[in-house]
Every structure is written in structure tokens, then in C-alpha cells.
C-alpha positions as CSV (number, residue, x, y, z in Angstrom):
1,X,17.8,8.1,-9.8
2,X,18.3,10.1,-7.0
3,X,18.0,8.3,-3.5
4,X,14.8,10.3,-2.1
5,X,15.6,8.9,1.3
6,X,17.9,11.5,1.7
7,X,15.9,14.5,1.5
8,X,15.1,16.6,4.4
9,X,11.5,17.1,4.1
10,X,11.3,20.8,2.1
11,X,13.3,18.9,-0.3
12,X,10.6,16.1,-1.0
13,X,8.0,18.7,-1.2
14,X,9.6,20.6,-3.6
15,X,10.3,17.0,-6.1
16,X,6.4,16.4,-5.3
17,X,5.5,19.6,-6.7
18,X,7.7,19.7,-9.6
19,X,6.0,16.4,-10.4
20,X,2.9,17.6,-10.3
21,X,3.7,20.5,-12.4
22,X,5.2,17.9,-15.6
23,X,1.9,16.3,-14.7
24,X,-0.1,19.0,-15.5
25,X,2.3,20.5,-18.5
26,X,2.7,17.1,-20.0
27,X,-1.3,16.7,-20.1
28,X,-1.0,20.8,-21.8
29,X,-2.9,21.4,-19.2
30,X,-2.2,25.4,-17.2
31,X,-2.9,26.4,-13.8
32,X,-5.9,27.6,-14.1
33,X,-8.2,25.3,-15.9
34,X,-6.3,22.4,-13.4
35,X,-6.9,24.8,-10.7
36,X,-10.7,25.2,-11.5
37,X,-11.1,21.5,-12.1
38,X,-9.6,20.6,-8.8
39,X,-11.5,22.7,-7.3
40,X,-9.3,24.6,-5.3
41,X,-7.4,28.5,-5.6
42,X,-4.6,29.7,-7.8
43,X,-2.4,29.6,-5.5
44,X,-3.1,26.4,-4.0
45,X,-2.2,24.8,-7.4
46,X,0.6,27.7,-7.1
47,X,2.1,26.8,-3.9
48,X,1.7,22.3,-4.3
49,X,3.9,23.1,-7.4
50,X,6.3,24.5,-5.5
51,X,6.5,22.7,-2.6
52,X,5.9,25.5,-0.1
53,X,3.1,23.2,2.2
54,X,-0.3,22.2,1.0
55,X,-2.6,19.8,2.2
56,X,-3.5,16.2,0.8
57,X,-6.9,16.9,-0.3
58,X,-5.9,19.7,-2.7
59,X,-2.4,17.2,-3.4
60,X,-5.4,14.1,-4.3
61,X,-7.9,17.1,-6.1
62,X,-5.5,17.6,-8.0
63,X,-4.2,14.0,-8.8
64,X,-8.2,13.8,-9.9
65,X,-8.2,16.8,-12.4
66,X,-4.9,15.0,-14.0
67,X,-6.7,11.4,-14.5
68,X,-3.9,10.3,-12.3
69,X,-5.0,8.4,-9.1
70,X,-3.6,5.3,-10.3
71,X,-0.5,6.9,-8.9
72,X,-1.4,6.5,-5.1
73,X,-0.7,2.8,-5.1
74,X,2.7,3.9,-5.4
75,X,2.8,5.9,-2.7
76,X,1.7,3.6,-0.3
77,X,1.7,0.5,-2.2
78,X,-0.1,-2.7,0.3
79,X,2.2,-4.9,1.8
80,X,3.7,-8.4,-0.2
81,X,4.1,-11.9,1.7
82,X,7.8,-13.1,0.4
83,X,7.7,-16.0,-0.4
84,X,10.8,-16.9,2.1
85,X,9.1,-15.3,4.9
86,X,6.9,-17.9,4.6
87,X,8.5,-20.4,4.5
88,X,10.8,-19.4,7.5
89,X,7.5,-18.8,10.2
90,X,5.0,-21.3,8.6
91,X,4.7,-24.9,10.5
92,X,3.7,-27.6,7.6
93,X,0.9,-29.5,9.0
94,X,1.8,-32.9,9.1
95,X,-0.6,-35.7,9.2
96,X,-1.4,-36.9,13.2
97,X,-1.1,-39.8,13.5
98,X,-1.6,-41.5,16.8
99,X,0.3,-44.0,19.1
100,X,0.7,-47.8,19.3
101,X,-0.4,-48.4,22.2
102,X,-3.2,-45.3,21.8
103,X,-5.0,-47.6,18.7
104,X,-4.2,-50.8,20.7
105,X,-6.2,-49.1,23.9
106,X,-9.2,-47.8,21.7
107,X,-9.3,-51.1,20.5
108,X,-9.2,-52.5,24.0
109,X,-12.2,-50.4,25.5
110,X,-15.5,-51.4,23.9
111,X,-14.5,-55.1,24.1
112,X,-14.3,-54.5,27.5
113,X,-17.0,-52.9,28.0
114,X,-19.1,-55.1,26.5
115,X,-22.1,-54.2,23.7
116,X,-24.0,-51.3,24.5
């Protein structure tokens, strides 16, 4: 698997376009049909597949037309919480107890006041 973090934005657009093209071909759809189904022009689809810039809306329309919106969770996954991070940043709450001195003082005060 290639390291995409080393690629330029232009190269990343080309990779994304090629992946969309392969997805369209795997679903046995031509560009005209896919563009019509997506509600975009054929030229916009060709530009997207060639990595020559496109709008996010066009990309989403094509993904929807190809029934591949589930891929969006892969693009920007929800952050997960690491169990190790939880251990480092959370304090375990312990039962709070009164000291013996506080307990004695609390017991003495009602007796000193008398019955109310």
C-alpha cells in the first residue's frame, strides 16, 4: 500500500479520480449514464476522474450515483477514544469519607444544641 501522505494535492486528486473511475467501471456504468444519474455534466465527471479539480458537491453526487456513500466514513472517520488515553486522563473516583475528627465534631454538635 502506498503512502499517500507523501503525495502532492494534484497527485491525490488523480488517485481519487482513478478510484472513482475504477468504482464506476466495476459497477458496469459508462460516463454518460453515471453523469446523468449524478446530475452533473459528462465533462465534470471526466474532470473528476482525471483529477483535474472538481467540487465536493460533484464528488458527492457521483458517490451517491454509484451507491458508495458509505465511503465517506473512511474519508473522515469519527474519532475514537483510546483506552490508554482514558487511563492517563481520568481519575478514579474513590469513596469520600469523613475524618474521625469531623465525625466526632458532627456527633457532638447536635447534642450541644439540645433537642430542636
